[in-house]
CHARMM internal coordinates of N, CA and C (Angstrom, degrees):
IC EDIT
DIST 1 N 1 CA 1.4491
DIST 1 CA 1 C 1.5307
ANGL 1 N 1 CA 1 C 109.41
DIST 1 C 2 N 1.3197
ANGL 1 CA 1 C 2 N 116.11
DIHE 1 N 1 CA 1 C 2 N 138.53
DIST 2 N 2 CA 1.4532
ANGL 1 C 2 N 2 CA 121.76
DIHE 1 CA 1 C 2 N 2 CA -176.61
DIST 2 CA 2 C 1.5247
ANGL 2 N 2 CA 2 C 109.50
DIHE 1 C 2 N 2 CA 2 C -89.97
DIST 2 C 3 N 1.3356
ANGL 2 CA 2 C 3 N 113.93
DIHE 2 N 2 CA 2 C 3 N 131.20
DIST 3 N 3 CA 1.4555
ANGL 2 C 3 N 3 CA 119.37
DIHE 2 CA 2 C 3 N 3 CA 176.18
DIST 3 CA 3 C 1.5299
ANGL 3 N 3 CA 3 C 107.08
DIHE 2 C 3 N 3 CA 3 C -92.52
DIST 3 C 4 N 1.3277
ANGL 3 CA 3 C 4 N 116.59
DIHE 3 N 3 CA 3 C 4 N 107.62
DIST 4 N 4 CA 1.4664
ANGL 3 C 4 N 4 CA 121.25
DIHE 3 CA 3 C 4 N 4 CA -174.17
DIST 4 CA 4 C 1.5237
ANGL 4 N 4 CA 4 C 112.70
DIHE 3 C 4 N 4 CA 4 C -66.36
DIST 4 C 5 N 1.2990
ANGL 4 CA 4 C 5 N 117.95
DIHE 4 N 4 CA 4 C 5 N -27.77
DIST 5 N 5 CA 1.4608
ANGL 4 C 5 N 5 CA 121.58
DIHE 4 CA 4 C 5 N 5 CA 176.59
DIST 5 CA 5 C 1.5218
ANGL 5 N 5 CA 5 C 110.97
DIHE 4 C 5 N 5 CA 5 C -61.89
DIST 5 C 6 N 1.3445
ANGL 5 CA 5 C 6 N 116.09
DIHE 5 N 5 CA 5 C 6 N -43.23
DIST 6 N 6 CA 1.4608
ANGL 5 C 6 N 6 CA 120.69
DIHE 5 CA 5 C 6 N 6 CA 178.59
DIST 6 CA 6 C 1.5321
ANGL 6 N 6 CA 6 C 111.24
DIHE 5 C 6 N 6 CA 6 C -65.64
DIST 6 C 7 N 1.3300
ANGL 6 CA 6 C 7 N 117.08
DIHE 6 N 6 CA 6 C 7 N -40.01
DIST 7 N 7 CA 1.4601
ANGL 6 C 7 N 7 CA 121.14
DIHE 6 CA 6 C 7 N 7 CA 179.50
DIST 7 CA 7 C 1.5296
ANGL 7 N 7 CA 7 C 110.30
DIHE 6 C 7 N 7 CA 7 C -63.95
DIST 7 C 8 N 1.3196
ANGL 7 CA 7 C 8 N 116.56
DIHE 7 N 7 CA 7 C 8 N -44.90
DIST 8 N 8 CA 1.4651
ANGL 7 C 8 N 8 CA 121.14
DIHE 7 CA 7 C 8 N 8 CA 179.64
DIST 8 CA 8 C 1.5343
ANGL 8 N 8 CA 8 C 110.11
DIHE 7 C 8 N 8 CA 8 C -63.38
DIST 8 C 9 N 1.3431
ANGL 8 CA 8 C 9 N 116.09
DIHE 8 N 8 CA 8 C 9 N -42.64
DIST 9 N 9 CA 1.4586
ANGL 8 C 9 N 9 CA 120.01
DIHE 8 CA 8 C 9 N 9 CA 179.09
DIST 9 CA 9 C 1.5285
ANGL 9 N 9 CA 9 C 110.71
DIHE 8 C 9 N 9 CA 9 C -61.34
DIST 9 C 10 N 1.3278
ANGL 9 CA 9 C 10 N 117.12
DIHE 9 N 9 CA 9 C 10 N -44.57
DIST 10 N 10 CA 1.4692
ANGL 9 C 10 N 10 CA 120.76
DIHE 9 CA 9 C 10 N 10 CA 179.32
DIST 10 CA 10 C 1.5236
ANGL 10 N 10 CA 10 C 111.05
DIHE 9 C 10 N 10 CA 10 C -62.45
DIST 10 C 11 N 1.3120
ANGL 10 CA 10 C 11 N 117.90
DIHE 10 N 10 CA 10 C 11 N -41.70
DIST 11 N 11 CA 1.4640
ANGL 10 C 11 N 11 CA 121.03
DIHE 10 CA 10 C 11 N 11 CA 178.35
DIST 11 CA 11 C 1.5259
ANGL 11 N 11 CA 11 C 111.13
DIHE 10 C 11 N 11 CA 11 C -64.09
DIST 11 C 12 N 1.3097
ANGL 11 CA 11 C 12 N 117.18
DIHE 11 N 11 CA 11 C 12 N -42.74
DIST 12 N 12 CA 1.4638
ANGL 11 C 12 N 12 CA 120.62
DIHE 11 CA 11 C 12 N 12 CA 178.78
DIST 12 CA 12 C 1.5336
ANGL 12 N 12 CA 12 C 111.39
DIHE 11 C 12 N 12 CA 12 C -63.87
DIST 12 C 13 N 1.3123
ANGL 12 CA 12 C 13 N 117.32
DIHE 12 N 12 CA 12 C 13 N -41.15
DIST 13 N 13 CA 1.4613
ANGL 12 C 13 N 13 CA 120.47
DIHE 12 CA 12 C 13 N 13 CA 178.78
DIST 13 CA 13 C 1.5288
ANGL 13 N 13 CA 13 C 110.76
DIHE 12 C 13 N 13 CA 13 C -67.00
DIST 13 C 14 N 1.3198
ANGL 13 CA 13 C 14 N 117.87
DIHE 13 N 13 CA 13 C 14 N -37.27
DIST 14 N 14 CA 1.4588
ANGL 13 C 14 N 14 CA 121.93
DIHE 13 CA 13 C 14 N 14 CA 177.55
DIST 14 CA 14 C 1.5306
ANGL 14 N 14 CA 14 C 110.02
DIHE 13 C 14 N 14 CA 14 C -64.63
DIST 14 C 15 N 1.3261
ANGL 14 CA 14 C 15 N 116.88
DIHE 14 N 14 CA 14 C 15 N -44.52
DIST 15 N 15 CA 1.4702
ANGL 14 C 15 N 15 CA 121.27
DIHE 14 CA 14 C 15 N 15 CA 177.62
DIST 15 CA 15 C 1.5271
ANGL 15 N 15 CA 15 C 110.11
DIHE 14 C 15 N 15 CA 15 C -63.51
DIST 15 C 16 N 1.3215
ANGL 15 CA 15 C 16 N 117.11
DIHE 15 N 15 CA 15 C 16 N -40.04
DIST 16 N 16 CA 1.4638
ANGL 15 C 16 N 16 CA 121.73
DIHE 15 CA 15 C 16 N 16 CA 178.71
DIST 16 CA 16 C 1.5271
ANGL 16 N 16 CA 16 C 110.76
DIHE 15 C 16 N 16 CA 16 C -63.06
DIST 16 C 17 N 1.3246
ANGL 16 CA 16 C 17 N 117.08
DIHE 16 N 16 CA 16 C 17 N -42.13
DIST 17 N 17 CA 1.4601
ANGL 16 C 17 N 17 CA 121.97
DIHE 16 CA 16 C 17 N 17 CA 178.65
DIST 17 CA 17 C 1.5267
ANGL 17 N 17 CA 17 C 110.72
DIHE 16 C 17 N 17 CA 17 C -63.09
DIST 17 C 18 N 1.3169
ANGL 17 CA 17 C 18 N 117.28
DIHE 17 N 17 CA 17 C 18 N -44.69
DIST 18 N 18 CA 1.4606
ANGL 17 C 18 N 18 CA 121.24
DIHE 17 CA 17 C 18 N 18 CA 178.24
DIST 18 CA 18 C 1.5290
ANGL 18 N 18 CA 18 C 110.29
DIHE 17 C 18 N 18 CA 18 C -63.18
DIST 18 C 19 N 1.3311
ANGL 18 CA 18 C 19 N 117.77
DIHE 18 N 18 CA 18 C 19 N -39.10
DIST 19 N 19 CA 1.4649
ANGL 18 C 19 N 19 CA 121.69
DIHE 18 CA 18 C 19 N 19 CA 179.11
DIST 19 CA 19 C 1.5249
ANGL 19 N 19 CA 19 C 110.97
DIHE 18 C 19 N 19 CA 19 C -63.97
DIST 19 C 20 N 1.3157
ANGL 19 CA 19 C 20 N 117.87
DIHE 19 N 19 CA 19 C 20 N -40.27
DIST 20 N 20 CA 1.4633
ANGL 19 C 20 N 20 CA 121.22
DIHE 19 CA 19 C 20 N 20 CA 179.13
DIST 20 CA 20 C 1.5296
ANGL 20 N 20 CA 20 C 110.32
DIHE 19 C 20 N 20 CA 20 C -65.25
DIST 20 C 21 N 1.3124
ANGL 20 CA 20 C 21 N 117.17
DIHE 20 N 20 CA 20 C 21 N -45.78
DIST 21 N 21 CA 1.4656
ANGL 20 C 21 N 21 CA 120.69
DIHE 20 CA 20 C 21 N 21 CA 179.36
DIST 21 CA 21 C 1.5239
ANGL 21 N 21 CA 21 C 110.38
DIHE 20 C 21 N 21 CA 21 C -62.13
DIST 21 C 22 N 1.3171
ANGL 21 CA 21 C 22 N 117.61
DIHE 21 N 21 CA 21 C 22 N -42.88
DIST 22 N 22 CA 1.4694
ANGL 21 C 22 N 22 CA 121.66
DIHE 21 CA 21 C 22 N 22 CA 178.69
DIST 22 CA 22 C 1.5255
ANGL 22 N 22 CA 22 C 110.50
DIHE 21 C 22 N 22 CA 22 C -62.60
DIST 22 C 23 N 1.3148
ANGL 22 CA 22 C 23 N 117.60
DIHE 22 N 22 CA 22 C 23 N -42.42
DIST 23 N 23 CA 1.4597
ANGL 22 C 23 N 23 CA 121.03
DIHE 22 CA 22 C 23 N 23 CA 179.77
DIST 23 CA 23 C 1.5245
ANGL 23 N 23 CA 23 C 110.91
DIHE 22 C 23 N 23 CA 23 C -63.11
DIST 23 C 24 N 1.3219
ANGL 23 CA 23 C 24 N 117.51
DIHE 23 N 23 CA 23 C 24 N -40.87
DIST 24 N 24 CA 1.4673
ANGL 23 C 24 N 24 CA 120.94
DIHE 23 CA 23 C 24 N 24 CA 178.83
DIST 24 CA 24 C 1.5223
ANGL 24 N 24 CA 24 C 110.55
DIHE 23 C 24 N 24 CA 24 C -63.50
DIST 24 C 25 N 1.3297
ANGL 24 CA 24 C 25 N 117.10
DIHE 24 N 24 CA 24 C 25 N -43.37
DIST 25 N 25 CA 1.4684
ANGL 24 C 25 N 25 CA 120.86
DIHE 24 CA 24 C 25 N 25 CA 179.45
DIST 25 CA 25 C 1.5230
ANGL 25 N 25 CA 25 C 110.36
DIHE 24 C 25 N 25 CA 25 C -62.97
DIST 25 C 26 N 1.3263
ANGL 25 CA 25 C 26 N 117.80
DIHE 25 N 25 CA 25 C 26 N -42.61
DIST 26 N 26 CA 1.4680
ANGL 25 C 26 N 26 CA 121.31
DIHE 25 CA 25 C 26 N 26 CA -179.55
DIST 26 CA 26 C 1.5339
ANGL 26 N 26 CA 26 C 110.41
DIHE 25 C 26 N 26 CA 26 C -64.33
DIST 26 C 27 N 1.3219
ANGL 26 CA 26 C 27 N 117.30
DIHE 26 N 26 CA 26 C 27 N -41.28
DIST 27 N 27 CA 1.4693
ANGL 26 C 27 N 27 CA 120.67
DIHE 26 CA 26 C 27 N 27 CA 179.17
DIST 27 CA 27 C 1.5233
ANGL 27 N 27 CA 27 C 110.02
DIHE 26 C 27 N 27 CA 27 C -63.90
DIST 27 C 28 N 1.3219
ANGL 27 CA 27 C 28 N 117.90
DIHE 27 N 27 CA 27 C 28 N -43.57
DIST 28 N 28 CA 1.4698
ANGL 27 C 28 N 28 CA 121.09
DIHE 27 CA 27 C 28 N 28 CA 179.73
DIST 28 CA 28 C 1.5278
ANGL 28 N 28 CA 28 C 110.31
DIHE 27 C 28 N 28 CA 28 C -63.10
DIST 28 C 29 N 1.3222
ANGL 28 CA 28 C 29 N 117.34
DIHE 28 N 28 CA 28 C 29 N -43.76
DIST 29 N 29 CA 1.4668
ANGL 28 C 29 N 29 CA 119.99
DIHE 28 CA 28 C 29 N 29 CA 179.08
DIST 29 CA 29 C 1.5260
ANGL 29 N 29 CA 29 C 111.08
DIHE 28 C 29 N 29 CA 29 C -62.95
DIST 29 C 30 N 1.3117
ANGL 29 CA 29 C 30 N 117.66
DIHE 29 N 29 CA 29 C 30 N -39.52
DIST 30 N 30 CA 1.4606
ANGL 29 C 30 N 30 CA 121.56
DIHE 29 CA 29 C 30 N 30 CA 179.88
DIST 30 CA 30 C 1.5238
ANGL 30 N 30 CA 30 C 110.82
DIHE 29 C 30 N 30 CA 30 C -63.93
DIST 30 C 31 N 1.3245
ANGL 30 CA 30 C 31 N 116.76
DIHE 30 N 30 CA 30 C 31 N -43.59
DIST 31 N 31 CA 1.4648
ANGL 30 C 31 N 31 CA 120.65
DIHE 30 CA 30 C 31 N 31 CA 179.95
DIST 31 CA 31 C 1.5222
ANGL 31 N 31 CA 31 C 110.07
DIHE 30 C 31 N 31 CA 31 C -64.77
DIST 31 C 32 N 1.3163
ANGL 31 CA 31 C 32 N 118.06
DIHE 31 N 31 CA 31 C 32 N -42.71
DIST 32 N 32 CA 1.4586
ANGL 31 C 32 N 32 CA 121.11
DIHE 31 CA 31 C 32 N 32 CA -179.84
DIST 32 CA 32 C 1.5212
ANGL 32 N 32 CA 32 C 111.67
DIHE 31 C 32 N 32 CA 32 C -66.93
DIST 32 C 33 N 1.3189
ANGL 32 CA 32 C 33 N 118.07
DIHE 32 N 32 CA 32 C 33 N -36.47
DIST 33 N 33 CA 1.4646
ANGL 32 C 33 N 33 CA 121.33
DIHE 32 CA 32 C 33 N 33 CA 179.42
DIST 33 CA 33 C 1.5195
ANGL 33 N 33 CA 33 C 112.06
DIHE 32 C 33 N 33 CA 33 C -69.40
DIST 33 C 34 N 1.3246
ANGL 33 CA 33 C 34 N 118.01
DIHE 33 N 33 CA 33 C 34 N -28.09
DIST 34 N 34 CA 1.4597
ANGL 33 C 34 N 34 CA 120.32
DIHE 33 CA 33 C 34 N 34 CA 177.87
DIST 34 CA 34 C 1.5247
ANGL 34 N 34 CA 34 C 110.67
DIHE 33 C 34 N 34 CA 34 C -72.63
DIST 34 C 35 N 1.3284
ANGL 34 CA 34 C 35 N 117.92
DIHE 34 N 34 CA 34 C 35 N -30.36
DIST 35 N 35 CA 1.4539
ANGL 34 C 35 N 35 CA 121.25
DIHE 34 CA 34 C 35 N 35 CA 179.97
DIST 35 CA 35 C 1.5234
ANGL 35 N 35 CA 35 C 111.57
DIHE 34 C 35 N 35 CA 35 C -78.43
DIST 35 C 36 N 1.3022
ANGL 35 CA 35 C 36 N 118.25
DIHE 35 N 35 CA 35 C 36 N -29.96
DIST 36 N 36 CA 1.4651
ANGL 35 C 36 N 36 CA 122.33
DIHE 35 CA 35 C 36 N 36 CA -175.40
DIST 36 CA 36 C 1.5230
ANGL 36 N 36 CA 36 C 113.06
DIHE 35 C 36 N 36 CA 36 C -60.88
DIST 36 C 37 N 1.3433
ANGL 36 CA 36 C 37 N 120.28
DIHE 36 N 36 CA 36 C 37 N -46.21
DIST 37 N 37 CA 1.4726
ANGL 36 C 37 N 37 CA 118.81
DIHE 36 CA 36 C 37 N 37 CA -179.90
DIST 37 CA 37 C 1.5292
ANGL 37 N 37 CA 37 C 112.69
DIHE 36 C 37 N 37 CA 37 C -60.62
DIST 37 C 38 N 1.3134
ANGL 37 CA 37 C 38 N 118.14
DIHE 37 N 37 CA 37 C 38 N -36.40
DIST 38 N 38 CA 1.4609
ANGL 37 C 38 N 38 CA 121.04
DIHE 37 CA 37 C 38 N 38 CA 179.48
DIST 38 CA 38 C 1.5242
ANGL 38 N 38 CA 38 C 109.79
DIHE 37 C 38 N 38 CA 38 C -64.03
DIST 38 C 39 N 1.3163
ANGL 38 CA 38 C 39 N 117.83
DIHE 38 N 38 CA 38 C 39 N -42.93
DIST 39 N 39 CA 1.4563
ANGL 38 C 39 N 39 CA 121.22
DIHE 38 CA 38 C 39 N 39 CA 178.21
DIST 39 CA 39 C 1.5212
ANGL 39 N 39 CA 39 C 110.29
DIHE 38 C 39 N 39 CA 39 C -64.60
DIST 39 C 40 N 1.3113
ANGL 39 CA 39 C 40 N 116.36
DIHE 39 N 39 CA 39 C 40 N -39.31
DIST 40 N 40 CA 1.4558
ANGL 39 C 40 N 40 CA 120.93
DIHE 39 CA 39 C 40 N 40 CA 179.45
DIST 40 CA 40 C 1.5295
ANGL 40 N 40 CA 40 C 110.45
DIHE 39 C 40 N 40 CA 40 C -63.53
DIST 40 C 41 N 1.3150
ANGL 40 CA 40 C 41 N 117.20
DIHE 40 N 40 CA 40 C 41 N -41.52
DIST 41 N 41 CA 1.4666
ANGL 40 C 41 N 41 CA 120.89
DIHE 40 CA 40 C 41 N 41 CA 179.15
DIST 41 CA 41 C 1.5205
ANGL 41 N 41 CA 41 C 111.04
DIHE 40 C 41 N 41 CA 41 C -65.74
DIST 41 C 42 N 1.3343
ANGL 41 CA 41 C 42 N 116.68
DIHE 41 N 41 CA 41 C 42 N -39.07
DIST 42 N 42 CA 1.4598
ANGL 41 C 42 N 42 CA 120.11
DIHE 41 CA 41 C 42 N 42 CA 178.18
DIST 42 CA 42 C 1.5260
ANGL 42 N 42 CA 42 C 110.90
DIHE 41 C 42 N 42 CA 42 C -62.95
DIST 42 C 43 N 1.3098
ANGL 42 CA 42 C 43 N 116.90
DIHE 42 N 42 CA 42 C 43 N -44.15
DIST 43 N 43 CA 1.4655
ANGL 42 C 43 N 43 CA 121.16
DIHE 42 CA 42 C 43 N 43 CA 179.22
DIST 43 CA 43 C 1.5225
ANGL 43 N 43 CA 43 C 110.18
DIHE 42 C 43 N 43 CA 43 C -64.00
DIST 43 C 44 N 1.3254
ANGL 43 CA 43 C 44 N 116.20
DIHE 43 N 43 CA 43 C 44 N -40.60
DIST 44 N 44 CA 1.4635
ANGL 43 C 44 N 44 CA 120.04
DIHE 43 CA 43 C 44 N 44 CA 179.80
DIST 44 CA 44 C 1.5275
ANGL 44 N 44 CA 44 C 110.93
DIHE 43 C 44 N 44 CA 44 C -63.21
DIST 44 C 45 N 1.3355
ANGL 44 CA 44 C 45 N 117.68
DIHE 44 N 44 CA 44 C 45 N -41.15
DIST 45 N 45 CA 1.4578
ANGL 44 C 45 N 45 CA 121.18
DIHE 44 CA 44 C 45 N 45 CA 178.07
DIST 45 CA 45 C 1.5307
ANGL 45 N 45 CA 45 C 110.91
DIHE 44 C 45 N 45 CA 45 C -63.29
DIST 45 C 46 N 1.3103
ANGL 45 CA 45 C 46 N 116.75
DIHE 45 N 45 CA 45 C 46 N -42.28
DIST 46 N 46 CA 1.4602
ANGL 45 C 46 N 46 CA 120.35
DIHE 45 CA 45 C 46 N 46 CA 179.51
DIST 46 CA 46 C 1.5224
ANGL 46 N 46 CA 46 C 111.12
DIHE 45 C 46 N 46 CA 46 C -64.34
DIST 46 C 47 N 1.3235
ANGL 46 CA 46 C 47 N 116.19
DIHE 46 N 46 CA 46 C 47 N -42.16
DIST 47 N 47 CA 1.4598
ANGL 46 C 47 N 47 CA 119.42
DIHE 46 CA 46 C 47 N 47 CA 178.54
DIST 47 CA 47 C 1.5241
ANGL 47 N 47 CA 47 C 111.42
DIHE 46 C 47 N 47 CA 47 C -64.46
DIST 47 C 48 N 1.3241
ANGL 47 CA 47 C 48 N 117.13
DIHE 47 N 47 CA 47 C 48 N -39.68
DIST 48 N 48 CA 1.4645
ANGL 47 C 48 N 48 CA 120.58
DIHE 47 CA 47 C 48 N 48 CA 176.71
DIST 48 CA 48 C 1.5293
ANGL 48 N 48 CA 48 C 110.67
DIHE 47 C 48 N 48 CA 48 C -61.24
DIST 48 C 49 N 1.3119
ANGL 48 CA 48 C 49 N 116.10
DIHE 48 N 48 CA 48 C 49 N -40.92
DIST 49 N 49 CA 1.4738
ANGL 48 C 49 N 49 CA 120.67
DIHE 48 CA 48 C 49 N 49 CA 178.88
DIST 49 CA 49 C 1.5283
ANGL 49 N 49 CA 49 C 110.31
DIHE 48 C 49 N 49 CA 49 C -64.50
DIST 49 C 50 N 1.3252
ANGL 49 CA 49 C 50 N 117.65
DIHE 49 N 49 CA 49 C 50 N -42.14
DIST 50 N 50 CA 1.4636
ANGL 49 C 50 N 50 CA 121.26
DIHE 49 CA 49 C 50 N 50 CA 178.36
DIST 50 CA 50 C 1.5174
ANGL 50 N 50 CA 50 C 110.56
DIHE 49 C 50 N 50 CA 50 C -63.12
DIST 50 C 51 N 1.3264
ANGL 50 CA 50 C 51 N 117.34
DIHE 50 N 50 CA 50 C 51 N -42.12
DIST 51 N 51 CA 1.4694
ANGL 50 C 51 N 51 CA 121.28
DIHE 50 CA 50 C 51 N 51 CA 179.06
DIST 51 CA 51 C 1.5226
ANGL 51 N 51 CA 51 C 110.10
DIHE 50 C 51 N 51 CA 51 C -62.94
DIST 51 C 52 N 1.3306
ANGL 51 CA 51 C 52 N 117.21
DIHE 51 N 51 CA 51 C 52 N -42.02
DIST 52 N 52 CA 1.4633
ANGL 51 C 52 N 52 CA 120.29
DIHE 51 CA 51 C 52 N 52 CA 178.22
DIST 52 CA 52 C 1.5217
ANGL 52 N 52 CA 52 C 111.04
DIHE 51 C 52 N 52 CA 52 C -61.33
DIST 52 C 53 N 1.3151
ANGL 52 CA 52 C 53 N 117.19
DIHE 52 N 52 CA 52 C 53 N -43.57
DIST 53 N 53 CA 1.4632
ANGL 52 C 53 N 53 CA 120.98
DIHE 52 CA 52 C 53 N 53 CA -179.59
DIST 53 CA 53 C 1.5215
ANGL 53 N 53 CA 53 C 110.85
DIHE 52 C 53 N 53 CA 53 C -65.81
DIST 53 C 54 N 1.3318
ANGL 53 CA 53 C 54 N 117.20
DIHE 53 N 53 CA 53 C 54 N -40.29
DIST 54 N 54 CA 1.4561
ANGL 53 C 54 N 54 CA 120.25
DIHE 53 CA 53 C 54 N 54 CA 178.64
DIST 54 CA 54 C 1.5252
ANGL 54 N 54 CA 54 C 111.43
DIHE 53 C 54 N 54 CA 54 C -64.91
DIST 54 C 55 N 1.3273
ANGL 54 CA 54 C 55 N 117.13
DIHE 54 N 54 CA 54 C 55 N -40.91
DIST 55 N 55 CA 1.4551
ANGL 54 C 55 N 55 CA 120.98
DIHE 54 CA 54 C 55 N 55 CA 177.51
DIST 55 CA 55 C 1.5218
ANGL 55 N 55 CA 55 C 111.13
DIHE 54 C 55 N 55 CA 55 C -65.69
DIST 55 C 56 N 1.3192
ANGL 55 CA 55 C 56 N 116.64
DIHE 55 N 55 CA 55 C 56 N -37.33
DIST 56 N 56 CA 1.4535
ANGL 55 C 56 N 56 CA 121.17
DIHE 55 CA 55 C 56 N 56 CA 178.16
DIST 56 CA 56 C 1.5339
ANGL 56 N 56 CA 56 C 109.96
DIHE 55 C 56 N 56 CA 56 C -64.39
DIST 56 C 57 N 1.3213
ANGL 56 CA 56 C 57 N 117.31
DIHE 56 N 56 CA 56 C 57 N -44.50
DIST 57 N 57 CA 1.4663
ANGL 56 C 57 N 57 CA 121.78
DIHE 56 CA 56 C 57 N 57 CA 178.10
DIST 57 CA 57 C 1.5239
ANGL 57 N 57 CA 57 C 110.91
DIHE 56 C 57 N 57 CA 57 C -65.30
DIST 57 C 58 N 1.2918
ANGL 57 CA 57 C 58 N 116.49
DIHE 57 N 57 CA 57 C 58 N -36.07
DIST 58 N 58 CA 1.4737
ANGL 57 C 58 N 58 CA 121.14
DIHE 57 CA 57 C 58 N 58 CA -179.21
DIST 58 CA 58 C 1.5239
ANGL 58 N 58 CA 58 C 110.57
DIHE 57 C 58 N 58 CA 58 C -66.90
DIST 58 C 59 N 1.3272
ANGL 58 CA 58 C 59 N 117.07
DIHE 58 N 58 CA 58 C 59 N -36.54
DIST 59 N 59 CA 1.4578
ANGL 58 C 59 N 59 CA 121.54
DIHE 58 CA 58 C 59 N 59 CA 179.87
DIST 59 CA 59 C 1.5217
ANGL 59 N 59 CA 59 C 112.08
DIHE 58 C 59 N 59 CA 59 C -72.81
DIST 59 C 60 N 1.3017
ANGL 59 CA 59 C 60 N 118.37
DIHE 59 N 59 CA 59 C 60 N -27.15
DIST 60 N 60 CA 1.4829
ANGL 59 C 60 N 60 CA 122.45
DIHE 59 CA 59 C 60 N 60 CA -177.40
DIST 60 CA 60 C 1.4863
ANGL 60 N 60 CA 60 C 111.86
DIHE 59 C 60 N 60 CA 60 C -81.95
END
COOR INIT
IC SEED 1 N 1 CA 1 C
IC BUILD
């Protein structure tokens, strides 16, 4: 005979486990996305500096 209380408890714990894993993944993605724009800005500044130096050399 199946004890429905145990089945419901197992399903709830499984859903809870999936929710925790999903929350961890979302937090990690959020942290990584916040770092990406800063890296992009740094690269953009470096490229601008290289372009300025190349234009300066071209004029000389």
